[in-house]
N, C-alpha and C positions, 0 to 999 in steps of 0.2 A: 496356283501352286505356291505354297509358302516357302520362305527362305529356309535352307537347311541349317541345322544347328552346328556351330563350330565348337570344337572341344580343345581344351588344353592338352598338351602332350605331357608325357611323364617327365621329360627333360626340360620343359619350358621352351625348347627350340621349335620353330615352325618354318616349314618351307612355304613361302608366300610368293605370289606373282600376279601380274595383271597385264592384259593385252589391249592394244588399241582397238577402237570400234571398227568392226569389219576388217581387222588385221591392218588397219592403216597406221602409218608412222606416227609416233608420239614425240619424237625428237628430230627436228629438221637440221639442227646445228649444235655446236658446242655450247652456245649460250643457253639453249633449251635444257641440255643435260646438266649444266651447272645450276640452273634455276631449280630443276627437279630435285637434285641432291640437297640443295640448300633447304628446300621446303620439307623434304623427307627427314633430314637430320633434325630440323627444328621440331617437327611433329613428334618424332621418336623421343626427343629429350623432354618435351612437354608432357607426354603421356607415359613416361617411365618405361619405354621399350628400348631395348638395345639392338642397334643395327649391326648384325654380326657379319653378314656378307651381302654384296650386291653386284649385279652386272646389268648395265643398261644396253639393250639392243635397240634396233631402229624402231620396232613396233611393239616391244614388250619389255618387261623388267622381271628379273629373278632376284628374290631376296631370301635371306635367312634372318629371322627375327627371334629375339628372346624376351619373353615376358608373358603377361596375362593376355589370353586371346581376346578378352572383352575390350582391351585397350587398342587392339589392332584396328577395330572399326573406327575408333576416334582418329587414329593416325591417317587412315585413308579418307575419312570425311574431311580432315584438314587439308589433305592433298587436293581434294576436289574443289575446295574453296580458295585454294592458293595457286597451285600450279595450273590447274585447268583454266581458272579464270584468267590468269596471266597469259597462258598460251593462246586462248581465244582472242584476247585483246590484241596480242602481238600480230596474229595472223588474220584478224578481222573475221573470225569464224564464230560459231555459236553451237550450243548443244553439247552433247556428251562427247568426251574424248575416249572413254574406256569402253571396252566390249561388254563388260558386266562388272559386278562387284569383284573385288580381289578374290583369288582362290587361296586356300590354305590347306596344308596337310601336316598333321602332327608328326614330329620326329621323336620316336620313342626309344631309340637305342643309340649307342655310340657308333655302331656300324652304319646305321641309317644316316646319321649326321655326317659321317665321312663321305658316304656315297653321294649325298645331296650336295655337299660343298664342292666335291670334285666335279660334279655335273654342272653346277652353277658357274664355277670359274672357267670351265672348258667350253662354255657356250660360244664364245667368239672363235675358238679353234674349230669347233664343229661347223660353224657357219662359214669358215674359210676366210675370216677377216684377218686373223693372225695365226702364226704357227706356234707361238709360245704364249701361254696365259700371262706371263710377266710383261708382255708387250702391249696388252690391251689397256688403254688409258681409262676406260670407263667401267672398271671394276676395282674393288679394293684388295685384290689378291696380292699385288706387289707390296703395298703398304702393310697389309695385315701380316704377311709372312716375313717382313724385314726384321733384322736383328734388334733394331732400336724401337720397335713398336711397344708402347706402354698403354694401349687402349683397354677399355673394359671388354671389348669384343675379343681381343687377343687373349686376355686372362680367362674368359669363359671357354673359348675354343681350346686353349692349351690344356686346361684342366680336363676337358671332356675327351679330346682325341689326340692332343699334341699337335701344335702348329707345324713343327718340323716334319712330322709324319704326313700331315695334310699337304704340305708343300711338295714332298717327295712323290706322293700318290698322284697329285694333280699334274705334275710335270711328266710323270711316267705315262699317264693316260694320253697326254698331248703328244708325246713321242710316238706312242703306238698308233695314234690317229694319223700322224704325218706319214708313218710307214705304210699304213693301209691305204691312204690317199694316193701315195706314190704309185702303188701297184694298180689302183683303180683307174688313175688317170692315163695309164698306158692303154686302157681299153675305152674309157669314157672321158673325153676332155672336160675339164672343170669349167663351169660357167664363170667367165672372167669378171662379171659385173656384180659387185656387192651392193647392198642397199645404200651404203654410204656414197659410193660412186654414182649410183642412180640418182640420188637426191641432188648431188652436185651438178649433174647434167641438167636436171629439171630446173635448177636455179638459174642456169644460163638462159633458159627460155622465158622465165617469169621472175619478177621481183620476188625476193625471198618472203616478203610479207604477203604475197598473194599465193603462196604455196597451197593453201587450203581452198583457193577459189578456182583451181584448175577445171573442175567439172562445169563451171559456168562460163569458161573462156570460149572464144570463137572456135567453131568446129574445125576450121582450116588450120588454126594454130595448134590445136590439141592433136589433130591427126598427124601433123608434121612431127610433133614431139613423140607420139607413140611409135611412129615408123622409125624415127631416129634411135629410140631406145631398143627396139626390136633388132635393128641392124647391127648393134654393137653387143648383143648377147643377153639382153633382158628377156623377160617372158611376160605373159599375160598376168599371171598372179602377182609378180613383183611390181609391174606398172600400176596395177589396181591398188596395191598396198601403199605405194609411194604417192600416187597422185589423187587417190580418192575416187577415181573413175570406177564404175562397175566393170566386172570382168566381161560382161556382154558388150558394153560400149567399147571397151578396148579392142575386142575381137572385130567389131564392126568398123572401127576407125582404121584397123590394120589392113583392111581389104583394099 
């Protein structure tokens, strides 16, 4: 089956994202996130693409880019030869880091741009990492919506939808999410273990540069780690995502 054809949007804005291979983490610490942003910004500048919005989660990224869709392939090829190579060298791993090529969806109206940006910036809120999108360090929401922002991204967004309006809508959705969660948690307790916390616990068991080698570690050590994570609120899917173990192996080790 051939690759699908990507199309430019009417507005030149695109909703873009990429996930880790088998949903595994692609950022193990802040150094990884800083390196990724450095590589991404460099590639966007080189290929005349404007990075409008971003949020880095543990195992995926959400971006809004502005430019020619043909240039996006060059941006992500650059990331493959810079960030992925650096990541594999740091953790002593090899092979692909991504689940597939990046996905992209044209943004063809101002309304769609607003909805997409609100969704992107509220990802950490939806994941339960923060209550306020302004508090999440690994997105550009706070910087983009600050009064002294003079970036090209600010100018493009302000002309399209109004940055002040975007800020109000994003924060309103976050408040509504918190209110809904408060009611929900009265019935269903919230899972207390985020991917960030899970990764930190894993690092206590293995040297951080061996994070990607957990599947080949001793069965006794890995079983101890799995049971520890399960006992403090993790689950099979999260453990698989963070450690690289298959879901089946996690289930076996948990017995």
